[in-house]
C-alpha positions as CSV (number, residue, x, y, z in Angstrom):
1,M,90.0,48.2,60.5
2,P,92.2,51.2,60.9
3,I,90.1,54.2,61.8
4,L,90.8,57.6,60.3
5,Y,89.3,61.0,61.3
6,H,88.5,64.0,59.2
7,I,87.4,67.4,60.5
8,T,84.7,69.2,58.6
9,T,81.7,71.4,59.0
10,Q,78.3,70.0,60.0
11,K,76.9,71.4,56.7
12,Q,79.5,69.6,54.5
13,A,78.8,66.4,56.4
14,T,75.0,66.8,56.0
15,D,75.5,67.5,52.3
16,A,77.7,64.5,51.8
17,K,75.3,62.2,53.6
18,A,72.6,63.4,51.2
19,V,74.6,62.5,48.1
20,G,76.5,59.5,49.4
21,I,80.0,60.9,48.7
22,Y,82.2,63.3,50.7
23,T,84.6,65.4,48.8
24,P,85.9,68.5,50.7
25,T,86.2,71.8,49.0
26,E,90.1,71.5,49.3
27,Y,90.1,68.2,47.4
28,E,90.4,69.9,43.9
29,K,93.4,71.9,45.1
30,D,95.1,69.2,47.2
31,G,94.2,66.0,45.3
32,F,93.5,64.1,48.5
33,I,91.4,64.2,51.7
34,H,93.4,65.2,54.8
35,C,92.8,62.8,57.7
36,S,94.3,62.1,61.1
37,Y,94.7,59.2,63.5
38,V,93.0,59.6,66.9
39,T,96.2,60.8,68.6
40,Q,96.6,63.6,66.0
41,V,93.0,65.0,66.0
42,A,93.3,67.6,68.8
43,G,96.7,68.9,67.4
44,V,95.3,69.3,63.9
45,A,92.1,70.9,65.2
46,N,94.0,73.4,67.3
47,R,96.4,74.3,64.5
48,I,93.8,74.7,61.8
49,F,90.4,75.1,63.3
50,R,91.1,76.8,66.7
51,G,88.0,78.7,67.9
52,K,85.7,77.6,65.1
53,S,82.3,76.0,65.7
54,N,79.8,73.9,63.9
55,L,82.5,71.2,63.3
56,V,82.2,67.5,63.3
57,L,84.6,64.6,63.2
58,L,84.0,62.0,60.5
59,K,85.1,58.6,61.8
60,V,86.1,56.6,58.8
61,D,86.6,52.9,58.4
62,S,89.6,52.8,56.1
63,S,89.0,49.2,55.1
64,A,85.7,50.4,53.4
65,L,87.6,52.7,51.1
66,A,88.3,51.9,47.4
67,A,90.8,54.8,47.2
68,R,94.3,54.3,48.5
69,V,95.4,55.8,51.8
70,V,98.9,57.1,52.1
71,D,100.7,58.0,55.4
72,E,102.9,61.0,54.6
73,N,104.0,64.4,55.7
74,L,104.0,66.9,52.8
75,E,105.1,69.8,55.0
76,G,108.5,68.6,55.8
77,G,107.8,67.3,59.3
78,T,108.4,63.8,60.7
79,E,104.8,63.0,61.8
80,L,102.9,61.0,59.2
81,F,99.2,61.8,58.5
82,P,96.8,59.6,56.5
83,H,95.6,61.0,53.2
84,I,92.8,59.5,51.2
85,Y,93.6,59.8,47.4
86,G,90.0,59.6,46.1
87,E,86.5,60.1,47.1
88,L,85.2,59.2,50.5
89,P,82.0,57.1,50.2
90,W,79.5,58.0,52.9
91,A,79.2,54.2,53.6
92,A,82.8,54.3,55.0
93,V,81.8,56.9,57.6
94,V,80.9,54.9,60.7
95,E,80.2,57.9,62.9
96,V,79.7,61.6,62.8
97,I,80.9,63.1,66.1
98,P,80.0,66.7,67.1
99,F,83.4,68.5,67.7
100,A,83.2,71.8,69.5
101,P,86.1,73.6,71.2
102,D,86.1,74.3,74.9
103,P,85.0,77.8,76.0
104,D,88.6,78.9,75.7
105,G,88.6,77.9,72.0
106,V,90.8,74.8,72.5
107,F,89.9,71.4,71.1
108,R,90.3,68.4,73.3
109,L,89.2,64.8,72.8
């Protein structure tokens, strides 16, 4: 079971759990859900969420997804990131991990 990680707010995770489906606000614009592999999480967090609080990591069992997952880089780099092209059923979320930066604002796993 390949594990994927998605960074979101505690509120979005709580809302998704209540309805059983997670669809981030960026989904309509992007057409997919941005994810990372464990080795990519800290880099993504520091690039996009540096210094932000009230975040969680959704740990996702990709084998529980009906939507396809594509490893790609749409920004011209060489590192491939998993993208979920469809909804994320809450049943595929195996863990919600509190994800706060260190006092200096840097995220570390």
